[in-house]
N, CA, C and O atoms as CSV, one atom per row, in Angstrom:
chain,resi,resn,atom,element,x,y,z
A,1,MET,N,N,86.459,73.848,105.906
A,1,MET,CA,C,87.173,74.624,104.908
A,1,MET,C,C,88.595,74.947,105.361
A,1,MET,O,O,89.545,74.697,104.620
A,2,PHE,N,N,88.752,75.487,106.546
A,2,PHE,CA,C,90.074,75.829,107.061
A,2,PHE,C,C,90.444,74.884,108.186
A,2,PHE,O,O,89.570,74.321,108.844
A,3,SER,N,N,91.736,74.710,108.407
A,3,SER,CA,C,92.181,73.766,109.422
A,3,SER,C,C,92.149,74.331,110.831
A,3,SER,O,O,91.960,73.576,111.784
A,4,GLY,N,N,92.328,75.645,110.994
A,4,GLY,CA,C,92.378,76.226,112.334
A,4,GLY,C,C,91.070,76.885,112.710
A,4,GLY,O,O,90.277,77.253,111.843
A,5,ILE,N,N,90.849,77.033,113.985
A,5,ILE,CA,C,89.670,77.735,114.469
A,5,ILE,C,C,90.136,78.913,115.320
A,5,ILE,O,O,90.933,78.745,116.242
A,6,SER,N,N,89.642,80.082,115.008
A,6,SER,CA,C,89.960,81.283,115.769
A,6,SER,C,C,89.075,81.335,116.996
A,6,SER,O,O,87.915,80.927,116.945
A,7,SER,N,N,89.607,81.830,118.091
A,7,SER,CA,C,88.788,81.989,119.287
A,7,SER,C,C,87.732,83.066,119.083
A,7,SER,O,O,86.708,83.061,119.766
A,8,ALA,N,N,87.962,83.980,118.164
A,8,ALA,CA,C,87.025,85.077,117.916
A,8,ALA,C,C,85.880,84.665,117.001
A,8,ALA,O,O,84.774,85.192,117.125
A,9,ALA,N,N,86.121,83.746,116.100
A,9,ALA,CA,C,85.099,83.400,115.120
A,9,ALA,C,C,85.465,82.100,114.435
A,9,ALA,O,O,86.617,81.668,114.464
A,10,THR,N,N,84.471,81.483,113.817
A,10,THR,CA,C,84.748,80.287,113.034
A,10,THR,C,C,85.435,80.682,111.734
A,10,THR,O,O,85.458,81.855,111.361
A,11,ASP,N,N,85.985,79.702,111.059
A,11,ASP,CA,C,86.657,79.958,109.785
A,11,ASP,C,C,85.690,80.554,108.769
A,11,ASP,O,O,86.044,81.482,108.042
A,12,GLN,N,N,84.475,80.025,108.717
A,12,GLN,CA,C,83.498,80.547,107.756
A,12,GLN,C,C,83.130,81.991,108.099
A,12,GLN,O,O,82.949,82.813,107.201
A,13,ASP,N,N,83.020,82.302,109.384
A,13,ASP,CA,C,82.740,83.687,109.793
A,13,ASP,C,C,83.853,84.621,109.325
A,13,ASP,O,O,83.589,85.729,108.859
A,14,LEU,N,N,85.090,84.166,109.451
A,14,LEU,CA,C,86.223,84.984,109.016
A,14,LEU,C,C,86.210,85.169,107.505
A,14,LEU,O,O,86.451,86.270,107.011
A,15,LEU,N,N,85.932,84.103,106.774
A,15,LEU,CA,C,85.861,84.210,105.317
A,15,LEU,C,C,84.719,85.134,104.914
A,15,LEU,O,O,84.875,85.956,104.012
A,16,ASN,N,N,83.572,85.004,105.578
A,16,ASN,CA,C,82.435,85.886,105.280
A,16,ASN,C,C,82.801,87.344,105.514
A,16,ASN,O,O,82.376,88.219,104.760
A,17,MET,N,N,83.587,87.611,106.553
A,17,MET,CA,C,84.022,88.971,106.847
A,17,MET,C,C,84.872,89.510,105.682
A,17,MET,O,O,84.715,90.661,105.274
A,18,CYS,N,N,85.753,88.686,105.166
A,18,CYS,CA,C,86.598,89.105,104.044
A,18,CYS,C,C,85.769,89.314,102.779
A,18,CYS,O,O,85.977,90.275,102.037
A,19,MET,N,N,84.824,88.397,102.544
A,19,MET,CA,C,83.993,88.491,101.347
A,19,MET,C,C,83.076,89.708,101.388
A,19,MET,O,O,82.674,90.211,100.338
A,20,ALA,N,N,82.741,90.187,102.580
A,20,ALA,CA,C,81.867,91.363,102.687
A,20,ALA,C,C,82.492,92.577,102.010
A,20,ALA,O,O,81.773,93.401,101.445
A,21,CYS,N,N,83.781,92.700,102.055
A,21,CYS,CA,C,84.470,93.838,101.424
A,21,CYS,C,C,85.087,93.473,100.075
A,21,CYS,O,O,84.984,94.233,99.112
A,22,HIS,N,N,85.732,92.299,100.013
A,22,HIS,CA,C,86.473,91.916,98.812
A,22,HIS,C,C,85.637,91.154,97.798
A,22,HIS,O,O,86.116,90.858,96.704
A,23,GLY,N,N,84.388,90.829,98.145
A,23,GLY,CA,C,83.505,90.100,97.246
A,23,GLY,C,C,83.618,88.599,97.430
A,23,GLY,O,O,84.650,88.092,97.869
A,24,LYS,N,N,82.547,87.893,97.091
A,24,LYS,CA,C,82.521,86.437,97.291
A,24,LYS,C,C,83.631,85.729,96.544
A,24,LYS,O,O,84.209,84.769,97.052
A,25,ASP,N,N,83.933,86.190,95.347
A,25,ASP,CA,C,84.986,85.554,94.555
A,25,ASP,C,C,86.249,86.420,94.485
A,25,ASP,O,O,87.176,86.124,93.731
A,26,GLY,N,N,86.272,87.491,95.281
A,26,GLY,CA,C,87.428,88.382,95.285
A,26,GLY,C,C,87.261,89.612,94.417
A,26,GLY,O,O,88.174,90.430,94.313
A,27,SER,N,N,86.090,89.751,93.786
A,27,SER,CA,C,85.808,90.917,92.945
A,27,SER,C,C,85.105,91.977,93.791
A,27,SER,O,O,83.895,91.910,94.003
A,28,SER,N,N,85.860,92.937,94.262
A,28,SER,CA,C,85.318,93.984,95.123
A,28,SER,C,C,84.411,94.929,94.353
A,28,SER,O,O,84.691,95.292,93.210
A,29,GLU,N,N,83.319,95.320,94.998
A,29,GLU,CA,C,82.405,96.296,94.409
A,29,GLU,C,C,82.805,97.723,94.781
A,29,GLU,O,O,82.205,98.683,94.295
A,30,PHE,N,N,83.806,97.864,95.632
A,30,PHE,CA,C,84.223,99.167,96.145
A,30,PHE,C,C,85.552,99.578,95.512
A,30,PHE,O,O,86.505,98.799,95.503
A,31,THR,N,N,85.614,100.791,94.987
A,31,THR,CA,C,86.834,101.242,94.314
A,31,THR,C,C,88.018,101.379,95.264
A,31,THR,O,O,89.168,101.312,94.829
A,32,SER,N,N,87.755,101.567,96.551
A,32,SER,CA,C,88.842,101.746,97.521
A,32,SER,C,C,89.341,100.423,98.100
A,32,SER,O,O,90.284,100.411,98.891
A,33,ILE,N,N,88.718,99.311,97.712
A,33,ILE,CA,C,89.093,97.995,98.240
A,33,ILE,C,C,89.622,97.139,97.097
A,33,ILE,O,O,88.952,96.979,96.077
A,34,PRO,N,N,90.828,96.586,97.263
A,34,PRO,CA,C,91.446,95.823,96.174
A,34,PRO,C,C,90.669,94.560,95.794
A,34,PRO,O,O,90.056,93.905,96.638
A,35,ASN,N,N,90.713,94.245,94.514
A,35,ASN,CA,C,90.217,92.961,94.030
A,35,ASN,C,C,91.251,91.902,94.370
A,35,ASN,O,O,92.450,92.103,94.172
A,36,LEU,N,N,90.780,90.779,94.880
A,36,LEU,CA,C,91.679,89.677,95.218
A,36,LEU,C,C,91.525,88.493,94.272
A,36,LEU,O,O,92.303,87.540,94.329
A,37,LYS,N,N,90.522,88.554,93.403
A,37,LYS,CA,C,90.268,87.448,92.482
A,37,LYS,C,C,91.510,87.165,91.644
A,37,LYS,O,O,92.064,88.055,90.999
A,38,TRP,N,N,91.927,85.912,91.670
A,38,TRP,CA,C,93.074,85.402,90.931
A,38,TRP,C,C,94.418,86.012,91.354
A,38,TRP,O,O,95.422,85.824,90.667
A,39,GLN,N,N,94.442,86.736,92.469
A,39,GLN,CA,C,95.699,87.290,92.980
A,39,GLN,C,C,96.603,86.134,93.421
A,39,GLN,O,O,96.112,85.094,93.861
A,40,ASN,N,N,97.888,86.311,93.307
A,40,ASN,CA,C,98.869,85.314,93.731
A,40,ASN,C,C,98.682,85.001,95.213
A,40,ASN,O,O,98.733,85.904,96.048
A,41,ALA,N,N,98.466,83.727,95.544
A,41,ALA,CA,C,98.175,83.322,96.919
A,41,ALA,C,C,99.333,83.633,97.866
A,41,ALA,O,O,99.106,84.113,98.977
A,42,ALA,N,N,100.554,83.371,97.449
A,42,ALA,CA,C,101.713,83.638,98.314
A,42,ALA,C,C,101.830,85.130,98.609
A,42,ALA,O,O,102.180,85.521,99.723
A,43,TYR,N,N,101.542,85.951,97.627
A,43,TYR,CA,C,101.564,87.404,97.814
A,43,TYR,C,C,100.513,87.831,98.833
A,43,TYR,O,O,100.792,88.662,99.697
A,44,MET,N,N,99.297,87.267,98.739
A,44,MET,CA,C,98.240,87.629,99.688
A,44,MET,C,C,98.620,87.241,101.113
A,44,MET,O,O,98.392,88.010,102.047
A,45,VAL,N,N,99.196,86.058,101.286
A,45,VAL,CA,C,99.627,85.628,102.624
A,45,VAL,C,C,100.694,86.579,103.145
A,45,VAL,O,O,100.653,86.983,104.307
A,46,GLN,N,N,101.645,86.937,102.296
A,46,GLN,CA,C,102.704,87.870,102.697
A,46,GLN,C,C,102.112,89.203,103.156
A,46,GLN,O,O,102.542,89.760,104.167
A,47,GLN,N,N,101.135,89.710,102.423
A,47,GLN,CA,C,100.523,90.986,102.797
A,47,GLN,C,C,99.784,90.866,104.125
A,47,GLN,O,O,99.885,91.762,104.964
A,48,LEU,N,N,99.049,89.788,104.331
A,48,LEU,CA,C,98.350,89.582,105.601
A,48,LEU,C,C,99.336,89.481,106.764
A,48,LEU,O,O,99.091,90.025,107.841
A,49,GLU,N,N,100.451,88.783,106.540
A,49,GLU,CA,C,101.486,88.678,107.579
A,49,GLU,C,C,102.073,90.054,107.897
A,49,GLU,O,O,102.376,90.347,109.054
A,50,GLN,N,N,102.234,90.893,106.880
A,50,GLN,CA,C,102.768,92.234,107.109
A,50,GLN,C,C,101.774,93.109,107.872
A,50,GLN,O,O,102.182,93.917,108.706
A,51,PHE,N,N,100.475,92.960,107.600
A,51,PHE,CA,C,99.476,93.684,108.389
A,51,PHE,C,C,99.519,93.207,109.836
A,51,PHE,O,O,99.443,94.015,110.762
A,52,LYS,N,N,99.639,91.908,110.030
A,52,LYS,CA,C,99.647,91.338,111.378
A,52,LYS,C,C,100.877,91.765,112.169
A,52,LYS,O,O,100.784,92.005,113.373
A,53,SER,N,N,102.020,91.860,111.511
A,53,SER,CA,C,103.265,92.232,112.195
A,53,SER,C,C,103.425,93.736,112.388
A,53,SER,O,O,104.273,94.184,113.160
A,54,GLY,N,N,102.602,94.515,111.680
A,54,GLY,CA,C,102.722,95.966,111.767
A,54,GLY,C,C,103.618,96.574,110.711
A,54,GLY,O,O,103.784,97.793,110.672
A,55,GLN,N,N,104.208,95.740,109.842
A,55,GLN,CA,C,105.035,96.254,108.757
A,55,GLN,C,C,104.213,97.068,107.771
A,55,GLN,O,O,104.702,98.010,107.147
A,56,ARG,N,N,102.961,96.680,107.652
A,56,ARG,CA,C,102.042,97.377,106.759
A,56,ARG,C,C,100.882,97.862,107.613
A,56,ARG,O,O,100.426,97.147,108.506
A,57,GLN,N,N,100.403,99.065,107.348
A,57,GLN,CA,C,99.385,99.672,108.197
A,57,GLN,C,C,98.077,99.914,107.459
A,57,GLN,O,O,98.055,100.512,106.383
A,58,ASP,N,N,97.004,99.446,108.046
A,58,ASP,CA,C,95.651,99.765,107.614
A,58,ASP,C,C,94.754,99.405,108.794
A,58,ASP,O,O,94.803,98.284,109.300
A,59,LYS,N,N,93.952,100.344,109.221
A,59,LYS,CA,C,93.135,100.155,110.419
A,59,LYS,C,C,92.304,98.872,110.353
A,59,LYS,O,O,92.299,98.083,111.298
A,60,THR,N,N,91.617,98.670,109.260
A,60,THR,CA,C,90.742,97.502,109.124
A,60,THR,C,C,91.533,96.223,108.906
A,60,THR,O,O,91.299,95.223,109.584
A,61,MET,N,N,92.466,96.249,107.963
A,61,MET,CA,C,93.189,95.025,107.629
A,61,MET,C,C,94.090,94.543,108.762
A,61,MET,O,O,94.301,93.339,108.908
A,62,THR,N,N,94.619,95.452,109.557
A,62,THR,CA,C,95.429,95.036,110.703
A,62,THR,C,C,94.569,94.271,111.694
A,62,THR,O,O,94.991,93.245,112.227
A,63,LYS,N,N,93.349,94.776,111.945
A,63,LYS,CA,C,92.431,94.076,112.858
A,63,LYS,C,C,92.079,92.700,112.315
A,63,LYS,O,O,92.067,91.720,113.060
A,64,VAL,N,N,91.794,92.623,111.030
A,64,VAL,CA,C,91.438,91.346,110.410
A,64,VAL,C,C,92.609,90.373,110.481
A,64,VAL,O,O,92.436,89.226,110.891
A,65,ALA,N,N,93.783,90.814,110.091
A,65,ALA,CA,C,94.958,89.935,110.071
A,65,ALA,C,C,95.280,89.395,111.459
A,65,ALA,O,O,95.738,88.260,111.593
A,66,ASN,N,N,95.046,90.185,112.474
A,66,ASN,CA,C,95.314,89.734,113.844
A,66,ASN,C,C,94.389,88.606,114.282
A,66,ASN,O,O,94.696,87.908,115.248
A,67,LEU,N,N,93.277,88.411,113.604
A,67,LEU,CA,C,92.348,87.324,113.913
A,67,LEU,C,C,92.755,86.005,113.267
A,67,LEU,O,O,92.268,84.943,113.657
A,68,LEU,N,N,93.648,86.068,112.279
A,68,LEU,CA,C,93.943,84.910,111.443
A,68,LEU,C,C,95.205,84.172,111.837
A,68,LEU,O,O,96.211,84.782,112.201
A,69,THR,N,N,95.140,82.852,111.761
A,69,THR,CA,C,96.344,82.034,111.870
A,69,THR,C,C,96.994,81.987,110.487
A,69,THR,O,O,96.371,82.367,109.496
A,70,THR,N,N,98.212,81.533,110.418
A,70,THR,CA,C,98.883,81.386,109.124
A,70,THR,C,C,98.116,80.420,108.234
A,70,THR,O,O,98.004,80.651,107.030
A,71,GLU,N,N,97.586,79.340,108.804
A,71,GLU,CA,C,96.826,78.371,108.022
A,71,GLU,C,C,95.559,79.011,107.443
A,71,GLU,O,O,95.199,78.749,106.296
A,72,GLN,N,N,94.889,79.845,108.236
A,72,GLN,CA,C,93.700,80.536,107.739
A,72,GLN,C,C,94.053,81.531,106.643
A,72,GLN,O,O,93.315,81.670,105.667
A,73,MET,N,N,95.171,82.217,106.797
A,73,MET,CA,C,95.618,83.141,105.755
A,73,MET,C,C,95.818,82.399,104.443
A,73,MET,O,O,95.400,82.870,103.386
A,74,LYS,N,N,96.461,81.233,104.515
A,74,LYS,CA,C,96.711,80.438,103.314
A,74,LYS,C,C,95.410,79.958,102.686
A,74,LYS,O,O,95.258,79.984,101.465
A,75,ALA,N,N,94.480,79.523,103.517
A,75,ALA,CA,C,93.201,79.032,102.996
A,75,ALA,C,C,92.410,80.160,102.335
A,75,ALA,O,O,91.806,79.957,101.281
A,76,MET,N,N,92.409,81.333,102.937
A,76,MET,CA,C,91.704,82.469,102.338
A,76,MET,C,C,92.372,82.899,101.040
A,76,MET,O,O,91.698,83.209,100.058
A,77,ALA,N,N,93.687,82.915,101.042
A,77,ALA,CA,C,94.417,83.277,99.826
A,77,ALA,C,C,94.097,82.290,98.709
A,77,ALA,O,O,93.915,82.692,97.560
A,78,ASP,N,N,94.026,81.004,99.039
A,78,ASP,CA,C,93.678,79.996,98.042
A,78,ASP,C,C,92.258,80.207,97.529
A,78,ASP,O,O,91.996,80.064,96.335
A,79,HIS,N,N,91.349,80.544,98.429
A,79,HIS,CA,C,89.954,80.793,98.028
A,79,HIS,C,C,89.884,81.918,96.993
A,79,HIS,O,O,89.274,81.759,95.936
A,80,PHE,N,N,90.503,83.037,97.299
A,80,PHE,CA,C,90.424,84.178,96.383
A,80,PHE,C,C,91.260,83.966,95.134
A,80,PHE,O,O,90.913,84.472,94.066
A,81,ASN,N,N,92.356,83.227,95.247
A,81,ASN,CA,C,93.190,82.927,94.084
A,81,ASN,C,C,92.402,82.145,93.045
A,81,ASN,O,O,92.611,82.329,91.846
A,82,LYS,N,N,91.507,81.282,93.483
A,82,LYS,CA,C,90.712,80.472,92.561
A,82,LYS,C,C,89.621,81.306,91.898
A,82,LYS,O,O,89.145,80.953,90.819
A,83,GLY,N,N,89.219,82.410,92.533
A,83,GLY,CA,C,88.216,83.297,91.945
A,83,GLY,C,C,86.839,82.670,91.815
A,83,GLY,O,O,86.105,82.956,90.869
A,84,LYS,N,N,86.493,81.815,92.765
A,84,LYS,CA,C,85.190,81.132,92.708
A,84,LYS,C,C,84.352,81.537,93.909
A,84,LYS,O,O,84.871,81.734,95.008
A,85,GLU,N,N,83.057,81.658,93.688
A,85,GLU,CA,C,82.145,81.912,94.792
A,85,GLU,C,C,81.904,80.614,95.534
A,85,GLU,O,O,81.899,79.534,94.943
A,86,GLU,N,N,81.704,80.734,96.840
A,86,GLU,CA,C,81.400,79.552,97.666
A,86,GLU,C,C,79.976,79.146,97.487
A,86,GLU,O,O,79.531,78.174,98.097
């Protein structure tokens, strides 16, 4: 699915981690967690990069973003942009 492999986890493990909160297709069941379904992919990558760089702060998302390569961010953004379950 993704081109890069994280030393912490496989690409599917990382996607599963994201889907646990944001939903399989990006439709979050939690009111405090944003829906990502059909969200602009470039915007999602930008937000992940900002969490990773520290420009944007969130305890959970900063930890998640630090696990991701740019290629993985793009692949995850594409997954949620399509709004389809795996």
